[in-house]
N, C-alpha and C positions, 0 to 999 in steps of 0.2 A: 355304841351309845349314840342316840339321836337326840339333838337339842331341839327344844321348842322355839317357836318364833320369838317370844320375849327374851329367851336366853341368847339367841343369835343377835338380836338388836343390842343387847348389853355388851356382848363380846365385840361387836363392830364399833360401838362407841368407845370402848376401852382402847381398841387398836388405833383409831384415828386420833384419840387424845394423846396416846403415847408417841405416835408419829409426829404430831404437831409439836410435842414437847422436845423431840429430838431435833427438829428443824430450828426451833427457837434457841436451843443450846448452841447450835452451829452458827447462828446469826442472831446475836442478842438484840440487834437494833433493826428490825425489819420495816420500820416505818419511814416514810418520806414526808417530811413536814414542809409546808409551803405557806409562806406568809403572803396574804393577799395585799395588793397595793391599796392606797387610799382612794384612788379614783374609781368610778363606777365599774362594776365587774363586767368585762367583756369576755368572750370565750378565751380562756387562758391556755397558752402553750409554753412549754419549756423543753429544754434539751436534757436528757437523762443519760448518765454514763454508768454502766455497771462496773464494779470493782470486784476483786477476788479476795479470798480469805487465805492468809498465810500464817504459818506457825514458826516462830523464831525463839529459841532458848526457852522452850516450854511455855511461851507466852503466846496466847492466841490473839492476833490482831485481825479483827473482823470489820470489814467495811461493807456498807450496803449501797443502795442506789443513791446517788447524789444528784442534786439539781443545780442548774446555773441559769439565772435570768440575766440576759445581756443588758448591761447598762441599767440596773434596777434603780428606780427612783427611791429617794429616802423614805423610809416607812418607820412608823412607831411600832415597836414590838408589843407594846401594851395597847394597841389599837383595839377598840371594842368590836371592830368589824373584821378582825382577823379570822381566817378560816383555815382548815387543815385538809390536806390531801394525803391519804394513806395508801400505800401499796403493800398488800399482804398476800401471803400464799394461801390459796384455798385448797385444802386437802381433798375436798370432794370433787372440785373441777380439775384438780391436778395442774394448775397454772396460777400465775400472778394476776391479781385483779386490783383495781383501784377503787377507792372509796373517798367520797368528798363529804366532809362534815362541817357544819357551821360552828362558830364559837358558842360554847354552852352557856357562857356567862350572859351574853346578850344576843338575842336573836337577830340574824341578818335580815334586812328588809327584803321583801319578796320582789325579785326582778324577773320573774317568769322562769327561774331555774329551780330544779328540784332540790329540796333540802338534803337529801341523801340518796345517793345512787351508787350502784356497783355494776361495773361493766367489765367485760373481758376485752383486753386489747386485741387478742387474736380474732375474736368474733367481730369487733367493730371494724378493724382494718384501717382506722384513721389514727392520726397521731394526736391523742388527747391525754392530758394529765398523766404524764409518766408512761408514755407508750413504750412498751418493752421491745416489741418486734420492729416497729418502724417500717411501714409499707410504702412510704413515699419514695419515688424514684430519685428525687433530689437528695434525700438523706442517704441513700445507698450509693450515690455517685454514678448512677446508671442513667443514660439518656439514649433514647432511640436515635440511631444514626439516620440522618437525612430527613428528620421530621422537625417541625417548628417547636420551640419551647416557650413556656410562659415565664415572664419576669414581672415582679411586683415592684413598682416605682412609687416613691413618695411624691405626691403632687406638690408638696410644699418645698422640700429641700433637695429633691432629686435623688435621694438614696435608693439603691436598687437591691433586691434580694431575690433569690430563687424560690423563697417560700413566703406565704402570706403570714403577716403578723398584724394583730390588732393595733399595735403601736409601732411607730417608726423608731428604729433603733438609734437613729442619729439625732433627730429633733424631738423625739419623745411625744410627738403629737398623735392623737388617736384618730383612727378612721381615714388616714390620708394615703394608705397604700393601695394603689390602683394596679390592675392587671393589664399587662401588655404582652403581645405575642411577637416574638422575634422570628422573622422568616429566615429559612436556611438558604444561604447563597450557594447556588449550584454552579458547578464548573460548566461553562458553555462548551458545546460541541456541535459538530455538524455545520450546517449552512450559517447558523447564527455567528459562530466564532470567526469563520473565514470572511464573512461579510463585514463584521466589525473591524477587522484588520484593515479594510480599505475605506470604510465609511468616514474615518477621521480626516482624510485629506483629499479624497477624490473630489473634483469639482462637481458641484450640483447644478443641474440644468434648471434654469428659471422656468422655462416653459415645459409643461408636462408633455411627455412623449405620447405620440398618437400614431396609429397605423398610417403607412405611406403607400401610395400606389406603386405597383411594380414598374410602370413606365417612368415614374419620377425617379425611382432608385436607379434604374438602368441608365437614365440620361446623366446621372451624376458621376458615373464611373467611367474613367478613361482607361481602356484596356492597355494602351501603350505605356502609360506611366503608373498603372495601378500596382503592379508587382515590383518588388525590389530585385533588380538584375544583379548577377554576379559575373564579372568578367573573367576571361581566360579559359583554358581547357578544363581546369579544375572546376571553375564556376559553371561551365556549360554542363558538366556531368551532374552537378548538384541541381541545376535548374531543370534538367531532364527529369530527375526523380520527383522534384517538387511540382512539376506540371507547368514550368515556364518561369519560375522565380518564386521569391518569398513573398507571401501575401501579408500586407500590414494587418496587425491585430490577430494573427493566427498563433496557435499554440502547437509547436512541433516537438515530438518526442522521438529521440534517437536511442535505440537499444542495441545491445551487442555483448559478446563475451568480454571478459576482462582482458585488457591489453590489445584489443582489436583495433583501436584508434578512434574511439568516440570523442574523447576530449580533444585530440588533435584535429579531428574534422571540424568541430564547432569552433575551435580557436582560429582555424584558417578561414571559416565562413565569417566570423566576427571581424577578422582583419580585412577581408574583401569588402564588407559592408561599410566599414569605417573609412577605407581608402576612397570609395566611390569609383565612378567611371566617367566616360565621356558625357553621359546624359545626366548623371547625378553627382552632386558635390559630396565631399567628405562629411561625415557626421559622426556623432558620438555613439559608441557602442560600449555597453557594460558587460564584462565577463566576470561572473560570480562563481566562486568555487567553494564548496563545503568540504573538499577532500585535500586541497593543496593550499599552501600559503601564497601570498602575493609574490614572494621571492621565487618560489618554485615555478609558478606560472610564468614569471618573467624569464627565467632560465630556459624554459621550454620555448617561449616565443623567440628567444635569441637563436636557438637551434633551428627554428623554422624560418629565420631571417625576416621576422616581422618587425617593421620599423615605423609603423603608423603612429601618429601622435594623438589620435582621437579614440584610441582603444583604452578603456579604463578597466583596471583589474581590481577586484575586491574579494575578500575572503570573509564569509559569514555563513551562519546556518540559521539565523533568525529571519523568517520570511517577512515579518513586519519591518525589520531593519533594512532588508533588501529593497522592499517596495518604497521605503522612505528615501533611500539613496537614488532610486530610479526617478522619483518625483523631482528631486533636486536637479539632476543632470538632464532629464527629459531626453533619453537616448533614442536613436533610430531603431535599435534592437537590444534585447536583453537575453543573456545566456546564463543559465543556471546549471551547474554541474555538481551534484546530481540531485534529483528529486528525492532520493532516499536519505539524503543527509540534512535536509532543511526541516524545520519544525515550526508549528504555529503555537504560540504560548497558551492560547485559550483552548486548544484542542487537547484531548486526552491521549495518553500513550507516549512512547518514546519516538524519536526520529526514526523513520523507516517503517513504523507500524502501519497497519492498514488505514487506521483513522487519520494519522498524520499525513500519509501520502495522498489520500483522497482530498483532505481539506486544504493542504498546501497547493495541490494542483487546481482545485476550485478557485482559490484566491488568485493564483497567477492567471487563470482563464479570465476572471472578471477584470483583472488589471489589463490584460491584452485587449479585451473587447471595449473597455471604457476609454482607454488611452490611444487605441489604434497602434500600439507598439507590439511588434512580433516578439514572442518569447520562445526560445529554444531550450529544451531540457534534454538531459541524458538520464537513462534509466538502467539500473542493474538488471541482470537476467538470472533466472533460476538454473538448476542443473539441466532442466529440460529445454533450455533455450528461450523460455518465455520471460517477458518483462516481470520483474518481481513486484509484489504488491497486489492490490485488488484488481480484478478484471475491469472494474469500472474506470480505472485509470485510462485505459485505451479508449473507452467510450467518451471520456471528457475531452481529450485532446482532439485537435483538428487533423493532424498528420502523424502517422506512426511509421518510422523508418527503422529498418534492421540493417546492421552492418555485419557482414560475414567475411570470413577469411580462414584459410587453412593454416595450420600451425607452422608448417615449414615453407609457406609460400608468402611472397611479398605482395600478392594481389589481394585487393579488397573489393567486395561487391556491396553496393548500397541499393537496397530494394525497398519499395513502398508497399506496405500491406494495408494502409488506410490513408486516403487522401480526399478531403472534402473539396479541394480546389483543383483536382486533376485526376489523371488516370493512375491506377495501381499496377498497370502493366508496364512499368518502366524500371530500368535497371541502370545503375551507374557503376562504372568500372574504374578502379584506382590502383595505383601501385605505390607501396610504402617505400620511401627512400630516406636518406639522411636529412633531407630538407622538408620532410613531411609527405603528405599525400599528393600524388600527381595524377591527373586525369589521363586515361588511356584512350587515345583517339581510335586505335584499331584493336578492339578487344579480342578479335579472333586470333591475333598473333600469340596471345598467351596460351592458346590451346593447341598450337601447331608446332611440330618439330621440324628440324631441317630435313629436307627431302632429297634423297639421292636415288633416282629411279633405276640406275644401273646396278645397284647393290642387291645381291640375292637375299640378304638378311631382312630386307624390308617387305618380303612376302608376308601377307597377313595384315597389311595396313590399309584402311579405307577411311574416306572422308565423309562425314555427315554434317548436316546443318541443324542446329538446335535453336529453338525459340525460347527466350526467357523474357516474359513480358512482351514488349514491342520490339525487342532487339534480337537480331539473329547472330548466332555464334557458330563458327566453323570449328568442329572438333575432330579429333582423330580416334579411331577405334582400332584396337590391336587384337589379333587372334593368333593362337598357337595350337596346332594339332600335333600331338605326340602319340605315335603308334605304340600300343602295349603299355600305356601308362597305368599305374595303379590308381591314380586319381581320375575318376570319370570326367569331371568338369569342375572348373572354379571360375567364378565371375567376380569382377570388381568394377563398380560403377554402372552396372546393368542389372535390372531386376532378374532374380534367378528364374522365376517362372516364365518370364518373357524369353530369356535365353534358351530354356529347355524347349519351349514351343518352336522357336526358329530352327533349332537343331533338328527336331523331329520332322519339321516340314522339309528341310533340306534332304534328310534321309529318304523320306517318303516320296516327295514330288520331284526332286532333282536327281535322285538315284545315286547320291554319293554315299559310300560305305564308311560312315563315321562311327559305327557301333564299337569298334575295337580301338578307338582313339580317345586319348584324354584331351579335352578341349579347355583352353584357358582364354578368357576374355578380359580386356582391360580398356578403360577409357582414360586417355592421357590427361594429366594435370588434376586427377582426382575429381573430375566432374561426374555428377550422377545424371545419367540419361533416363528421364522419366516419361518422355513422350514416344509415340510410335513412329515418328518420322525417321528414326535411326534404324528401323528394322532391316531395311535393304542394305545399309552399310555394314551391319553386323553379319548378315548372310554373306556379303561379298568378302569380308575379311576372313571368315571361316573357309570359304571356298579357295581363297588365295593361298592360305596356309596349307590346306589339305592338298591342293594341286601343285604347290610350290611354284606359283606363278605370280610375280609381283604385279600389282595393279599399275597400269601406266600413269605417269605423272599428269596432273591436271584434270582428273576425273573425280566427280563427287556423286553421292547417291542420296536421293530423297524419295522415299516411298514407304508405305506400310505393307507388311507381308501378311496375307491371310492364310488360313489353314489349308486352302487348296493350292497354295503356292502363287496365287494371283497377287498383283501389285495394286495397291489402292492409293488414292491421292490423300494429301494431308492439308491442314489449314495453312494459310499465309504462304502459299507456295511461291507466289511472285516475289515477295520480300526475301525469301531465302535465296532464290535464283539471282536477284540483284546483288545480294551480298557476295555471292560466289563470283559474279562478274567483276565486282570492284576489286576483289583479291587476285584476279588474273586467272581464274580457272577457265578451261576451254570447253569441257564437256560436262554434262550432268545427266544422269540416268533417272528418269521419272516414269510414272505410269503412262501407258499409252493414251489414256483419256486426257491427261494433262498436256501431252505433246501437241495436240491440236490447238490448245489454247495459246501456247507460246510459239507456234510455228512462225508467226509473223512478228514476234517480239524478241528476236534473238539479240539480247543486250550485249553491245560491244563485241560482236562476233562470237558469242558463246553458242555452242551447238547443244541443242536439246534432243536427247535420244529417248524414245519411248519404248517400253517393254511391257508385255502382258503378264509374264510370270517369271519365276526364277530361272527356268531353263533358257529363256530368251536372253536374260541378263548374263548368264554364264557364257552363252555363245557370242554375245556382243563384246564382252569385256575380255574374256580369256580366250582370245583367238590369235593364233600365231600367224605372223606374216600379214 
């Protein structure tokens, strides 16, 4: 059966009327009444609160939308100007709509507002006359993080609110709420934060700085008194690495593995600076630790037998507090142990993070440059042996020193990898004892063993000279040839590819039958031989072990071995030979081309023997009678 259009309209009207009747029975009071105040009608706003319908003991308690006007002024319920706002459910639109109606008894004066209007709150999106949804971010309690927010302040009484009202809730005055925008206070970071840490107390120069001629700057510097000198053998080793002493206003970073002696090194340096020397008086030095307490530092100073009165100990991790104490004492030097434990309050991140390490180092750098006080830092290292933190840390500082040491050795090596005031080809040698680090005047002694030339078991031992920076070290190379060994070769301290090449050259060019022998190579004291100046000493040690012929005492080898068996010269040969002469060596095997250079410079009776290739070396050294 098909219905006609009039019948469909009739059924639709009956359905909506029944649906509206059902909603009315569930909520018998769907209206929201609002009494208008007696003052002129401004755009009205009010807070609406929905309530639920509950059933208790077969009694239906239905509540509808209720309104609350904050601090309402007294109004007459019988006022002729009263108006009504109704919130009804529109079955056609399927949502709640609002309707404003004037009092029917007496018509409201026309203020440019419509007498009757019906609007959907969802369509408007603004909070007007019983807004059901509420699209304001303030009403939802949601505020965009990091953005400015608006606040409405009464210009008469100062009352503030996050939402605009036509009337002040406190003084009830109309039209006094003005809008103000609050700026978001950001946390400072970067250059701004570290600069503010110093700006509060650093002396300001009255005259503006201007470029200065190079000649004027050079004339103001006295090289003899410019650097801070360190006395004693220990101080001489540190001065060598620093390039002649500690430069005022410099920032020095010392890195190394845990337990290698970084804190001990800086504590001893601080003690030397505070004690002074013949040319400099004693001065104050501050040692700040973020890892140890003052009592622990004092206990370590007692073990090192440090008794100076001008060394001040301080334990803090706040960089601003550290700089404040430095301003009060005005020391000759400042030591911070370590850079990964201090923090800048205005910078983001925890202590040791990339941002904190960078900004704390920048703050200390500006402190050093503006006050001309040298600052020494210690830095942690990663598993790869590099200083922990951002790579920019090594770019900021003036000097980067690395302290090295073997696990089971008491010797420590201090080398420079960056130095704006000196050479990076310097190396300091120390020995750790119960009283701290001691300088080693003869570093070659740590790489040499007792020599007994008459002993047969010393066959396979040869002396080489290794350069590390600008210093020459005499080292021992040991070789062992075992016939019929299941292990073809094993090397320690020598690059494997270099050892294979030298062994192949000996077999091919010297004619020694090493194919059926297991060859073992070792460099004494765990030194790693990386340069080619030790090639001839490696070949001599292998030949000595294979021929079972000990090398005579007092002979050293300095040359590079080529694939044709020829001997080639190496850099800094003169310095190597002078080092051997000071240690009492009598003979040195060098390339033939270098013998002519040193023929007239036999230092302290040392004999220079030149050879063209490996065969000549074997006939010269391993010759009986």
